[in-house]
N, C-alpha and C positions, 0 to 999 in steps of 0.2 A: 504494500500500500504506500502510495506517495503522500508524504506529509505536507500539510499546508503551512506556509510560513506564519509564525507568531505575529499577531497584529501589532504587538509592542515593537517588534523590529521594523515594521513598515513605517512607524512614526519617527524613527531616528533619522537625523540628517546623514547623508552619505558618509561623511568623514567619521561620524560617531560609530558606525559599524566597524571601523578599522582602527579604532583607538586614537582618535583625533583627526586633524586635518590630513588630507591625502598629500603625500610628499610630491614636490615638484621634480620633474625629470632632469632639469638643467643644473641642479645643485648636487654634485656628487664628488666623491674622492676615490682614487685608486691607490692602494698601498701594496708595494712590493717589498719583500724582505731584503732584497739585494740593495735597495736604495738607502737603507739604514736611516730613514727619516728625512732624507734629502727632499727638497721641494722640486723634484724632477718629474713628477707624475701629473702634470696638469694636462688633462685630455679634453678635446673638443667633443668626443663622442665615445661611448662604450656600447657595444652591441654583442649579441650572441648569448645573453643570459637566458637559459632555459633548459628544459629536459624533454625528451620524447621517448615513449615506450615503444620498443621494437616489437613487432608482432609477426608471428608465423601463422600462415593460413593453412588449415588442415581440412581437407575435404573428407567428409564421412561417407562411406559407401552406402548407397541406397537413400541418402538424404540430399535432395536437390534444392531445397528451399533456402538454404543458407550455408555458409562456410564458417567453421570455427576459427576464431582469431585468438591465438594463445600468446601470452607475453613471453618474450625471449630475454629481454634485458633493457636497460636504460641507456640512451645515447644523449650526448650533449654536443651542441654546436661549438665551434671554435669561438673563443672570446676575441672580439675585434676591438682594438683600441686605435683611435685617431687623435693626432695632435700636431701642433706646429713642429717643424723639424728641430730636433734638440741638438745641443752642442755635443761634440765628440767626447767630451769628458763626462757626460751624463752616465751615472751608474747603470741605468737601463740600457743605454746605447752600448756600453761596454759589455754587458751581459749578452745582448743580442749579437754583437760582433763576435764574441767568443763562441757562440753556437754556430753562426753561419760561416765564419771564416776559418774554423778549425778543420773543416773537411772531415768531420767525424773522427779525428785523431785524438781529440781531447774529450774526456768524459762530460756528458751533458749534465748540467747542474740545474735540475728543476727547483722551483721555489713556490711557496704559497703566495696567492694573490687575494686581496680582499677588495671588494667594491662596496661602497657605502652611499646611500642616498642621505642627504643632510637636510636638517630643518633650517629655519631662518637664523638660528644661533650657531650654525655649523656643527651641530651635534648629530650623530648618526641616528636615523629613525628606521632604516631598513639596511640589511647587509647580506652579502653573499661571500662565501669562502670557496676558493678554487684550489684544490690540492695538486701539488706537483706540476705546476704550469711551466711550460717552456715555449719559446718562440718557434713557430713553424713557417711563418711567412712574414716578410718585411717588404714594403713597397712604397713608392712615392706616388701621390696623386699627380696627374699630368700637369706640366707647366704650361701656362697660357700667356702669351705675350700681350694679348689684348685685355686681360683681366687684371684685377688688383687684389687677389686673394693671397692669404698667407700660404706658403708652401707647407703641405700636409703630408705626414708620413703615417702609414698604417702598419700596425703590428698585430699579427694573429697569434694567439696562444692556444695550444692544446693542453689538456689537463686530464687527470685521472677521474675525478669526480668533483661535484660541487654540491653545496647545501646552503640553505638560508640560515643565517645566524641571528638576525633580528627580524 
């Protein structure tokens, strides 16, 4: 039987259902253990936070009305970070260079990454933890002689698993 929502919940303002005002998506912070607190991690955009259940379709003999969809495991998209091109002395740039320029001759050093949504007082109100993250792609946005945008670099990170911490 499907339950009917409690009438008391329907009278709450939208933010009240979620423990206060809904957080703005433009006020966030990314924390890498390799940066050791350096203010090197100002990003324009963070994407790829999510999870998806992989399904296996199983056809049952004699049953033509439907196909069974059984869970196989959880997949996570790559974490995509965009920012203005950083200085070569940036701890994050040094970490990425060590991965891409070593030619797999040096041990890959994954690290935890945290992403926080912040309130108006710069305090975390939502947060996600990404375990054993490491860079798998680095590229520059196209340069455009007729534009006036800041040069943007994109860093994609793969990771073992993620979970919400706040």
